[in-house]
C-alpha positions in Angstrom: -12.0 -43.8 12.0 -13.7 -46.7 13.7 -16.2 -46.0 16.4 -14.8 -46.3 19.9 -16.5 -46.5 23.3 -15.5 -47.1 26.8 -15.7 -50.4 28.5 -18.7 -49.9 30.8 -18.0 -53.2 32.7 -14.5 -52.1 33.4 -15.6 -48.7 34.6 -18.3 -50.2 36.9 -15.7 -52.6 38.3 -13.3 -49.8 39.1 -16.1 -47.8 40.7 -17.2 -50.7 42.8 -13.6 -51.6 43.8 -13.1 -48.0 44.9 -16.4 -48.0 46.7 -15.2 -51.0 48.9 -12.7 -48.7 50.5 -14.8 -47.1 53.4 -18.0 -48.9 52.5 -20.9 -48.4 55.0 -23.7 -50.8 56.0 -26.3 -48.8 54.1 -24.5 -48.9 50.8 -22.7 -45.6 51.0 -19.0 -44.7 51.5 -17.3 -42.9 54.4 -13.8 -41.9 53.2 -12.9 -38.6 54.7 -10.2 -36.4 53.2 -6.7 -37.2 54.3 -7.8 -40.2 56.4 -6.2 -43.6 56.2 -9.0 -44.8 53.9 -8.6 -41.8 51.6 -4.9 -42.8 51.4 -5.9 -46.4 50.4 -8.1 -45.1 47.7 -5.5 -42.7 46.5 -2.9 -45.5 46.4 -5.3 -47.7 44.4 -6.0 -44.9 41.9 -2.2 -44.3 41.5 -1.6 -48.0 40.8 -4.4 -48.1 38.1 -2.9 -45.0 36.5 0.6 -46.4 36.4 -0.8 -49.7 35.0 -2.4 -47.5 32.3 1.0 -46.0 31.4 0.5 -42.7 33.1 3.1 -40.7 35.0 1.9 -39.5 38.4 2.7 -36.2 40.1 1.5 -35.1 43.5 1.7 -31.4 44.4 2.4 -29.8 47.7 -1.2 -30.1 49.0 -1.8 -33.7 47.8 -3.5 -33.1 44.5 -2.8 -36.0 42.2 -2.2 -35.6 38.4 -2.0 -38.7 36.3 -0.7 -37.8 32.9 -1.0 -39.7 29.6 1.6 -38.3 27.1 0.4 -36.8 23.8 2.2 -36.3 20.5 3.2 -32.8 21.6 3.9 -32.8 25.4 4.6 -29.1 25.2 0.9 -28.4 24.7 -1.2 -27.7 27.8 -2.8 -30.9 28.9 -6.5 -31.7 28.7 -7.6 -32.2 32.4 -10.6 -33.8 33.9 -11.1 -35.1 37.4 -12.7 -34.5 40.7 -12.1 -36.0 44.2 -12.3 -39.5 45.7 -12.9 -38.6 49.3 -16.4 -38.4 50.5 -18.7 -36.5 52.9 -19.3 -38.2 56.2 -22.4 -39.9 54.7 -21.3 -40.0 51.1 -22.3 -42.1 48.1 -20.3 -44.3 45.9 -20.3 -41.9 43.0 -19.9 -38.4 44.3 -16.6 -37.2 42.9 -15.4 -40.8 42.3 -17.3 -41.0 39.0 -15.6 -37.9 37.6 -12.1 -39.3 38.4 -12.9 -42.9 37.3 -14.5 -41.7 34.0 -11.3 -39.8 33.2 -9.3 -42.9 33.9 -11.6 -44.9 31.7 -11.1 -42.5 28.8 -7.3 -43.0 29.1 -7.8 -46.8 29.2 -10.0 -46.7 26.2 -7.5 -44.6 24.2 -4.9 -47.1 25.2 -7.1 -50.0 24.1 -7.5 -48.5 20.6 -3.9 -47.3 20.4 -5.0 -43.7 19.9 -2.4 -41.0 20.5 -3.9 -37.5 21.3 -2.1 -34.3 20.3 -1.9 -32.9 23.8 -1.3 -34.8 27.0 -4.4 -35.9 29.0 -4.5 -35.7 32.8 -6.8 -37.0 35.4 -6.8 -35.0 38.6 -7.7 -36.0 42.1 -8.3 -32.9 44.0 -7.4 -32.8 47.7 -10.3 -31.6 49.8 -10.4 -30.5 53.5 -13.1 -31.8 55.9 -15.3 -32.6 52.9 -15.1 -29.2 51.3 -12.8 -28.0 48.6 -9.7 -26.1 49.8 -9.5 -23.1 47.5 -7.3 -21.0 49.7 
């Protein structure tokens, strides 16, 4: 099998495009959970996932699951992800990198026409006031 690797420029561009939503003067990001800016970021992520051939599901509390089918869709998916909202004085990469890295893996698999046995999902977890809602 040929060696494959992600496209670091594409990953960086995606991170920077996401970081523009809620960008602050000091180079950080302020995109609080469930705010209008968080909604814009979620919409952008969903668009990218659909462009990558993923189906997108959103559960009752707003968690997003972007699924790339596998050879056997009856298998449990391999899931990666994080959150794309920020703390009030957040950085560009907290949470965002975990989500975008997962999407970049899907894009890379697509580039190389690799089908995985199980589906792959990238999750965007909904948080509340900057903290995970685990209730």
